[in-house]
N, C-alpha and C positions, 0 to 999 in steps of 0.2 A: 583070213584075218590079216596075215602079214603082208600079202600083196597090196591090200588096201592101205596099210600103213606106209609101205614104200611109195605108193602112188601119191599119198597125201604129202609125204616129205618131198618127193621129187617135184610136186607142183608148188609147194610152199617156198622152196629155195629161190626160183626165179621171180616169184611174185613179191617176195620181200624186197628184192633189188628194184623191182618195178615200182613198188610203193615209195621207195626212197629216192629214186632218180627220175621216174617218168611222170607219175601222178602229180608231184609238186609243180611240174610245168603247166598242167591243166589248171590246178588251183591258183598258181601265180598269175596266169593270164586272167582268170576270173576276178581275182582280188584287185589287180591293176586296173581293170575296167570300171571298178566301183560297184559291180554287182555283188561281189563277195561280202560287202559290208552289210547287206540286207539280211534280216533275221530269217525270212522265209527261204532265202537262198542257202543259208547254212544248214537248213533241214532238208530242202528239196534236192539239192545236188547229191548228197550221200545216198538218199533213198533211191534216186534215179539210177545211180551207179550200181547199187546192190541189186535192185529189181531187174535190171537188164541182165546181169550175170546169172541170176536165178532163173529167169524166164528162158534164157538161152540153153538151159539144161533140160527143158521139157522135151518130150518126144517129138513135137512138131517142129522144133527148131532145126534139127539135123546138124550135121557137121561137115567140115571141109573134107575133100578126098585125102588131102595130105594127112590129116589127123585121124581120119577114119581107119587108116591102115594100121594104126597102133594096136588095135584089138587083135591083130593077127599074131602078135608076139605071145609066146607061151606063158610068160609069168610077168605079173606086174612089177616084180622086183627088178626086172631089166630096165625099167623106166627111171630108176634112181640115177643112173649115170647121166641122163638127160639134164636133170636139175643140177648135178654137180658140175657137169661140163659147161652149162649155161652160166653158172655162178663164176667159174674160173675164168671164162672168156670175158665176162663183164668186168671182173676185178682188174684184168690186164688192160682192157680198153679204157677203163676209167682213169688210168694213168695218162691217157692221151687226151680225152675229152670228158667234160663233166656231163655230157649228154650221150651216154652209151646207148647203143642199139640193142636193147635186151631182147626184143622180139626176133631180130635177125639171128642173134646167138642161139636162141631157143630153137628156131627152125633149123639152123645148121646142126645143132645137137641131135635133133630128130633124124636129119639126113644121115649123120654119122652112125646113129643107131641102126638105121635101115641098111646102110652099107655094110656094117659089121655082120649082119645076119642075112645078107644076100637079098634084101628086099629092094629090087631094082626100081619098081614103080615109086617107092617112097623117095628115093634119090632124084628121080625124074620130076616128081611133083615139087620137091624143094628147089630144084634148078629153075623151074618155071616161074618161081617167085622173083628171080633176079630182075627181070624186066620191070615188074611192078615196083620193086624197090628203087629203081632208077627213075621211073616216070613219076612216082608219088611226090617226092620233094620238088621236082621241077614244076609239076602241075600246081603244087601248093604255092610256090613262089610266084607263078604267073597269076594265079587267082588273087593272091594278096595284093599284088601290084595293081591289077584291074579294079578290085574293090576299093582300094585306096584312091585311085584316080576318080572313080565314080562318086565316092563319098565327098571328096574335096570339091568336085564340080557341083554337086548338089548343094553343099553348104555355101559356096561362093555365089551360087545363083539365087539365094534367098536373102531377104533383108530382115530375117527373124532375129530377135534379141539373142544375145550370146547365152543367157541362162536357159532359154527355151531350147536352143540348139543342143546344149549340153544334156538337158533332160531327155531329148529325143535320142541322142547318142547313147545315153545310159540305158534307155529302154531297149534299143537295138542290141547293145552289148549284153544285156541280161538275157534276152532271147537267144542270142548266139552262144552264150555261156552254157545255157541249158542244153542246146543242141550239141555243143561240143562234148559235154560230159556224157550224154547218151550215146553219141557216135563213138567216142573213145571206149566206153564200157562195152558196147556191142562189138566193136572191132577187136578189142583185146580179150573178149570173152573166149576167143579161141585158145589163148594162153592159159586162162583160168580153168577152162572147162575140158580141154581135150583129154587130160589124163584121168580125171574122175569119170568122164564118159566112157573111156576105154575100159575101165574096170567094172563100173556099175551099169553102163548103158544110159541113154537119155531118160531122165526121170527124177523123182524126188530125192533119191539117195545121192545122185550126182549133184543136184541143186544144193542139198544140205552140205555136202563136202565143199562145194564152191563157196558157199556163204561162210563156212568156218575158215577157209583159207583167206578169204578177203578180210574178215574181221580180225584174224590173227595178224595179218600183215599190217592192218591199220593200228592195232594195239602195240605192236613192236616198233613201229616206225613213226608214230605220230609226232614226236618232238623234233626229230631230225628232219622229217618231211616238212614240218611247219617252218623250220629255219630255212630250208632250201626254197620253199614257196615264197617266203618274205624276200629273199635275195633276188629272185626272178621278178617279183612285183616292184621292188624298190629300185633295183639297179638295171636289170636288162630291159624293163618296160617303163623306164622313166621318160615317157614320151606322151604326145597329145592323145586325146580321146579318139580323134579320127584315124590315128595310126593303130590303136589297140583293137578297134572293131574289125579291120581286115584280118588281123592275126587270128582272132577267135573264129570268124566266119570261114576263112580259107581252110583252117585246120579241120573244122567241123565238116565241111563239104568233102575234103579229101578222105577223111576217115570213113564217112558214110559211103562214098563211092567204092572204096576198096573193102567194104564189108558186104557188098551186094554181089549176088551171083551173076548178074547180067554183064559185069565187066569182062567175062570170058568171051563175049561176042565181039569185043574189040581187041582181043589178043592179050588181055591182062589176066591176072590171077588175084582173087580175093586173098588178102594176107594181112596179118596184124602189122601195124606200123608204129614206130617209136615216136612219141610226142615230142621228144627233144629235137629229133631230126626235122620234123615238120615245123617246129617253132623256129629253128635257125633258118630254114628255107623261107618261111613267111617274112621274117625280118629282112632277109636278103632281098626278096622281091620288093618290099616297101622301100628299102634303101635305094634300089634302082629307080623306083617311081618318084621318090623325093629328091633324087640326085644328091643325097647326103647319107653317109653311112650310119646305120643304127646298130651295127654289129661289126666287130673286127674281122678282117679277112682271115686272121690266124685261127679264130674260133670256127669259122666255116670250114677251113681246110682240115682242122683236127676232127671235127664232127664227121666229115665225109670219110676220112681215113678210118676212123673208129667204126663207122657203119660198114665199110668194106671188109675190115678185118674180123669183125664179130662172128659172122657165120662160119668163116674158115676156121677160126680157133674153136668154136663150138663143135664143129664136125670132127676136128682132129682129136680134141679131148675126149669126146664121147666115144669115138671109135677106139681110142686107146684104152679107156676104162672097160669097154666091152671085151676087148682082147685080153685084158688082165683077168677079167672074170672067167674067161674061157681057158686061161693058161697059155695063151699064145704070146710069148715074150718077145720074139724077134720083131714082128710087126709093131708090137707095142713100143719097143725101144726106138725103132725108126721114127714112128709118129711122134713119140714124146721128144725125141731129139730135135725134130723140126719145130715142134711147139716150143721147146726150150730156146731155140735160136730166135724165134719170133719174140718170145717173152724177153729175152736178153736185149734184143734191139729196142723193144718198147721201153724197158727199164732204163737203157742207156739214154734214149731220147728224153725220158722223164728226168734223169740225172742231169743231163745237159740243160734242160729247161729250168730245173731248180738252181743249178749253178749260175745260169744267166740271171735268174730272178735275184739270187743273193748278191751278184755283182751290181745289179741295178739298185738294190736296197743300200749296199755300201756306198755306191756313188751318190744316191739320194741323201744319205746321212752326211756324207762329206760336203755335199752342196749346202745342206742345212747348216752345218757348222760354219762353212765359209760365209753364208749369208748372215748368220748370227754375229760372227766376228765383224763383218762389214757394217752391220747395223750398229754394233757396239762402238766401232770406231767413229761412225757418223754421229752417234749420240755424244761421244766424248768431244768431238770437234764442235758440235752444236752447243754443248754445255760450256766449252771454253769461250766460244764467241758470245754466248749469252752472258757469261761472267764479265767479259770485256765490255759488252754493251751496258750492263748494269753499272759497272764501275764508271764508265763514261757518263752515264746519266746521273750517277751520284755526284760526280765531280761538277757536272753542270748545275745540279741543284745546290751544291755547296757554294759555287760561284754566284748563283742567283741570290742566295741568302746574304753573302758578303756584299754584293752590289746593292741589295735592298737596304742593308744597314748604312752603306756609304751614301745611298740616295736620301735616306731619312736624315742623315747628318748634314748633307748638302742643303736639303730643303730647310732644315732648321736654321742653318747659318744664313741662308738667303732671307728667310722670314725675320730673323733678328736684325739684320742690316736694314731691311725694308722698314721694319718697325721703328728703328732709330731715326732713319731719314724722314719717316712720316711725322715723328715727334718734332724733328727739327723744322719741317715745313709748317707745322701747326704753330710753332713759336714765332715764326716770322710774321710781320704785319702784311696786310694786303698790299700787293704791289708787283712790279715786274719780277723782282727776285724770287718771290714766293711762286709766281706762275711758272717761271722757268724751271724751278726745282720740281714742281708737280708734273710738268711735261716730261722731265727726264725720268721721273719715277714711273709714269704711265708707259713710257717707251720701254723701260727695263722690264716692267710687268708683262707688257705685250710680248716681248721677245721670250720671256720665260714661259708664257702660255703655249708657245709653239712646241715645247718639249723636243727640240731638234736632237739634242744629244741622247735623250732617253729613247726616242723613236728609232734612231739609228742603231742604238744598242739592242732594241727589241727586234728589229729586222735581222740584225746579225745573229742573234740567238735563234730566231725562227729558222733561218737558213741552216744553222748547225743541226737543230733538232729534226728538220725535215729535209736533210741533205739529199736522200734518195729521191724524194718527190721533186725537188728542184732540178736535179740532174735529168730525170725523165721528162720533166716539163720543158727544159731547155733543149733536149735532144729532139723531142717531138715537135716543138713549136719554137724554133730559134729566132723568129721575127718578133717576139714579144719584147716590149720595153721593160725597163726596170720597174716602173710604177705598175705595169700590168702584171708582172710576176709577183709583186708585193700584194696586189689586189687578189690574185689567185691564192696566195698563201693565207690571207685573211679569210677568204671565203671557205677555204678548206678547214680552217680552225673554227668555223661556225659563227663568225661575226656577222651581225646584221648591217644593212646599208647605213643605218643611223650611226652605229659605232665606227664603221669604216670611214664615214665622212669625218667624224671627230678625230680619228687617229691619223688620217691623211691630210687634215687641215683643209678640207674642201666642204662644199655644201652637199646636202643629201641629194639634190638634183644632179650635181656633178658626179656623185657616186653612182647613180643609176645610169648616167651616160657612159661612165667608164665600164660598167658591167655590160652594157649593150655592145660596146666596142670589143670587149674581151670575148663575148659570144661569137661575134663575127670572125675574129681572128682564129678562134678555135673551130670554126666551121660547124657550129651547132644550128639546128633547125628551131623553129618557133616552139615546137612541142617538147624539145629536149630540156632536161633540168640541168642548169649550169653547175650547181653545187654538187649534185650526184656525179656528173661527168668529171669534175675536177677531182673528187674523191676516188674515182675509179682509175685515175692515171697512176 
C-alpha cells in the first residue's frame, strides 16, 4: 500500500509542474492558431491527451529501457526522491527561464537515483539522451524555418482570396494542433507512466493511476495554467497565421520522432522533450527564415542554459536525498554544497535581473514624469499663445465694430449732404447752372461708388487676419503682383467671381482672366482646383 502511495506522490510532483509550465505552451499555440476557439477542439484535445496516457499503460505499449530499470529497485518509496529532486531543480531553473526543462530534470533525477544505488546501466541510458536533447531543438528550428518558407511560397503562388487562404491555414493549424497534442501526450507519457508501471506493471492499475495523476494535475493547475496559456497566445504568438502553423507542425513532428523506437537506428534515443524548449526553438527558426526576430535572444539563451542545468541539478538533488535516506552524510554534504553553490549563482543572477528590471522601471517612470512635465509646459505655452491670439482677434473685432460705426456715420453725413445738394439742384431752373451742378453730383457719386478707402481698409484687415497665409504665399511665389495676391486672398475667403469683380471694380470677364493668369503663375494644371490649392498653402 505505502509504496503505491509513494509512487503516486513522486509522479504527481513533477506532473504538477508540467501542467503549470509545459502544457500551457501546447494550449497557447493551439489557441493562437484559432483552432482552440472551436467547441469540438475544447472537447477533443483533452480526450486525446488523456486517452494516449491511458493506452500507453496497457501491456502492449512497453516502456523505454531507461524507465524499465526502475523496477529493479527494492521499494517504491525510493522513487519519492525523484519527484522531490525534479521539483527542486525546476524551482531553481524557473528563476532563469519561464520555460523550464522539466523532463530533463526528471531524467537527471532518475540517473541520480541509479547512481546512488550502483545501477550503472541506468546512468548510461540517461547519458545517451544528451545527444537527443541537443538534436531535438536544432531539428525543430530547421523544420519550422523550412515549413514557413514552404507555406509562404505556396501562399504567394496563389491568387486565392485572403479569407479563403485564412480558412485553409485554420484547417491546417487545426489538424496540426490535434497532431501536436497527441504527439506531446505520447512523448511525455514516459514521465506520467514510468513510476506507475514500475509498481503495478503495464495494465489497468497503472492506467488508472496515470489517469488520476493527470486529472489531479489539471484540477490543481487549471487557473494558473489558463493564465500562462493566454500569455503565450496573446504575447509570444502575436504573429501571422502562416507563422503559427510552422510552430505547431514542427513541434508535432519532433515530438513524434523522439517518441518512436526507430530513432535508435540513427544514433538517437527516444526521450521526453520539453514543449517550452521546442517552442523557443521553432520561433528561433522562423525568425531566421523571416529575417526578423520573433523572440528575444535573451530568452533563447536563458532557455538553453536552463535546459543544460536541469538534469545536472536533478541528478545531484536526487543522489543527495538517497544518501540522506541511507545515512551517508559526507557525500551528501559534498553534493548539497555543490548544489547550494549552483543555487546561489542562479539566485544571484535572478537578483541581478530583478535589480536591472527595477532600474529600468525607475528610468521608465522618470522618463514618463519628464514627458508629462514637457507636455504640461507645451500646453502652458500653447494656452498662452492661444490667449494672445484670442485677445488679438478680440481687439480686431472691437476695431471692426468701431470702424463700422464710423462708416455708418460717414455714410449718413455723405447722404445728408448729397440730399441737400439734390434739393438745391431741384430748386434751380433748367439751364447750364443746373446741369453743371448735376454733373458735379454724378461725379461725386461715381467716386463714392468705387469705395477706395473702404476697399483699402478691407485688404489691410485681410492681410492682418491671414498674415501667415500671405507670408507663405509671398515666400513660395514672390513674382505675384499686388492685385494677384489680393485675388488669392479673396478666393481663399470663398468669394465668387461675381463678387470679386464687384470688389475689385472690374468686369466678371476680367475676373476670370485674372484667375487664369493666377493659375499660370502658380503652376497649376487644367485638372487642378485653384481654390483648394490656395487653401492648402
